[in-house]
N, C-alpha and C positions, 0 to 999 in steps of 0.2 A: 288932666286930672281924671281920676277914676273914683266911682262911688262904690263903697263896700259896706254892707250891713253887718253889724256885729252879731254873731250868733248867740252871744251871752246876754246882751241887753237890748238888742234891736235898734241901736242908734245907727244912723246913716253917717258914714265917715267919708271925707274926701281925701284921697291919697294920690300923691304924684306917681305917675307911671313908672318913673325910674326908681321908686322906693319899694316896688312890689316884691323885689327879690330879697328884701331885708325884713327884719322883724318890725312889724307895723302894729301898733297898739291902738285900741279904741280910745277916742278922745273922752268918752264918758266913763267907762269902767276899767280901762287899761287891759282888756283881754286881747290876746294876740289874734289879729285879723287874718293872718296868712299862715297859721299853723298848718303843717302838712299832714293833717289827719282829718278823718270824717268827723262831723259834728252832728249831734242828735237835735232835731227840731220837731216840733209838734204842730197841731192844728193852728194855734194862735200865731206862731212865729214864721211858719213856712211861707205864706203868701208875701209878707213884707220883705223877707230875705230874698225871695226870687225876683220880686219887682225892683228892689233897690240895689242889687248886686250886679255890677256891670261885667264882672268876669263870668265865664261859663260856669254853670252849676250842674253837677250830676247828683241826682237824688235816687237813693236806694230805698224803695218801699219794701219792708220786710216784716216778719213777725217772729217772736221767740220760739214758737212751736214748729217753725218751718225748717226742716233739715237742710234743703239746698241754700236757704238764706244764711244759716249758720256756717255752712261749708264755704260760701262765697265771702263772708265777712273779712277774713284775713287778706283775700285778694283785693277787695275794695280798699282796704287800708293801705295795701302795698301800692295800688294805683294812685292813691292820694299823695303818697310820698314821691312818686315818680312824676306827677303833674302838678307842681306847686302853683301854677297859674290858673288852675281850675279848682273851684270850691266843691268839696264832697260832703253830701248831707245824707243822713240816715233818718228815715221816718218809720217808726213802729206803727203799723196799720191797726194794731189792737188798741194802742194808747191814743191814736190819732185817726179815728174813723171819719171825721169830716174831711181831712186831707185825702184819705183814700177814696172817698166818694167824689170829692171835687175833681180829682184827676183820673177818675174812672178806672181805678185799679181793680182788675178782675182776677189776677193771679199774682203770686209772689214767688220769688223776688221779681219786681218790675223796676227797671232802671229808666229814668227819664233824664234827658239832657236839655237844659234851658240856656238860652242866650238872650240877655236883656229882658228877662221875665217871660219869654215865649218858648214853648216847647218846640224843639227842633228834631228830636229823635227819641224813640222809645223801644225798649227791648224787654221781653219777659224771659226769665230763666237765668240760672247761675252762669257766671263766666269766670275764666281765669283772669289774672291781672293783665296778661298780655292781650287777651281778647278784648278786655274792657278798654284798654288803652287804644287799641285799633278802632273800636266802635266809637269812642269819643272823638278821635282824630277824624274819622270819616264824617261824623255828624257836624263837626266844626267846619270842615271843608265845604259842606253844602250851604253854610250860612255866610261865607265870605263872598 
């Protein structure tokens, strides 16, 4: 069994490992837990999502005024579609200053890879989808 936090309502859900490649809905709000797209989270939801989600989580700290952030956004979404067993999260640093401070974000875009609520890799700067996939795979190899 795997624990996944719903990005819509914050409920912790238990999901059978063999069901992760199917449409899995939150037991509370019926939101799709495994949608292959980035989800936007803020100050209040991010810590619980990271701590309660047992799948790897990649967080893109970005801002609307940041050109490289906007340039990387479609690549981030493409990577999310290509790695359905990884959760992809976007945090707007302007709207979520506590999250940016808590994770010591000094430049954007900054990408962080979490496994079981723990940071395992960090990278600043925009990346293509292929570079992002390689970076995630390298980070996950170090945690095994």
